[in-house]
C-alpha positions in Angstrom: 57.9 138.6 95.4 60.7 141.3 96.4 63.8 142.2 95.6 66.6 142.2 97.7 70.4 143.5 96.9 71.4 139.3 96.6 69.2 138.8 94.2 69.8 142.1 92.0 73.5 141.1 92.4 73.3 137.2 91.2 70.9 138.9 88.3 73.9 140.9 87.4 76.7 137.9 88.0 74.5 135.6 85.6 74.4 138.5 82.6 78.0 138.8 83.1 78.8 135.3 83.0 76.5 134.4 80.2 77.1 137.7 78.0 81.8 137.2 78.5 82.0 133.9 76.5 80.3 135.9 73.6 81.7 138.8 73.5 85.7 137.7 73.9 86.0 135.2 71.6 85.0 139.1 69.2 87.7 140.7 71.5 90.2 138.0 70.1 90.2 138.3 66.6 88.9 141.4 66.3 92.0 142.9 65.0 93.7 139.6 63.7 93.2 138.9 59.5 92.3 135.4 59.4 93.0 132.8 56.6 90.3 132.3 54.0 89.5 129.1 54.8 88.7 129.7 57.8 86.1 131.8 56.9 84.7 129.8 54.6 84.5 127.1 57.4 83.2 129.9 59.7 80.5 130.8 56.9 78.8 126.9 57.5 78.6 127.1 61.2 75.0 129.5 61.0 73.5 127.3 58.2 74.5 123.6 60.6 73.6 124.5 63.6 69.8 126.2 62.3 69.3 122.6 59.9 69.9 120.8 63.3 68.2 122.7 65.3 65.1 122.2 62.5 65.9 118.4 62.0 65.6 118.0 65.7 61.8 119.5 65.9 61.3 116.8 63.1 61.5 113.7 65.2 59.9 112.5 68.2 62.2 110.3 71.0 60.1 107.6 72.9 63.1 105.4 74.3 64.6 103.5 71.6 61.7 104.8 69.4 62.2 107.3 66.9 59.2 108.8 65.1 57.9 112.1 63.3 56.4 114.6 64.8 53.5 115.2 62.0 52.6 118.8 63.2 56.1 120.0 62.8 56.7 117.9 59.6 53.4 119.8 58.3 54.1 123.1 59.5 58.1 122.5 57.9 56.3 121.9 54.1 55.1 125.6 53.9 58.6 127.0 55.7 60.9 125.1 53.5 59.3 126.5 50.2 59.1 129.8 51.7 62.2 129.5 52.6 63.8 128.9 49.0 61.5 131.1 46.9 62.3 133.9 48.9 65.4 133.8 50.4 64.4 135.7 53.8 64.4 134.6 56.8 61.7 137.2 57.9 59.2 135.7 55.6 60.2 132.0 56.5 59.8 133.2 60.1 56.4 134.5 59.8 55.3 132.1 57.7 55.8 129.4 59.8 55.2 130.6 63.2 51.7 131.4 61.7 51.5 127.9 60.2 52.0 126.3 63.7 49.5 128.2 64.9 47.0 127.8 62.6 47.5 123.6 62.8 47.9 123.9 66.8 44.1 126.2 66.8 42.6 123.9 64.6 44.0 120.5 65.4 
C-alpha cells in the first residue's frame, strides 16, 4: 500500500475533525464556574453511558425477538462481583476480559 500526499492530508483532516468536538467544549467552559447542580448532573454521565453499553451487550436482537446473550451474561456476573467489591476499574476490566477469553476458548 502506497501512501500519497492526499491520503496523509485526509488522515490529518479526519484527526482534526475528530479532535475538535472533543476539545472545544472543554475550552469553552474551562474558565466558567458551573453551578453545583450542573456538576452533579455531569457526574452521572459516565455511569449512564457505561450502563447502557453493558446492558446493550447482554441482549441479542433478532428482528422483533430479544434474547439474552448467555456468554456475555456469564462473563458479566464475575465482572460485576469484582466491580462491586473492589471498586477498581483496572481489576474489573481485567476480570471481564479474562472471563470472556476463557469462555470463548472453552465454549
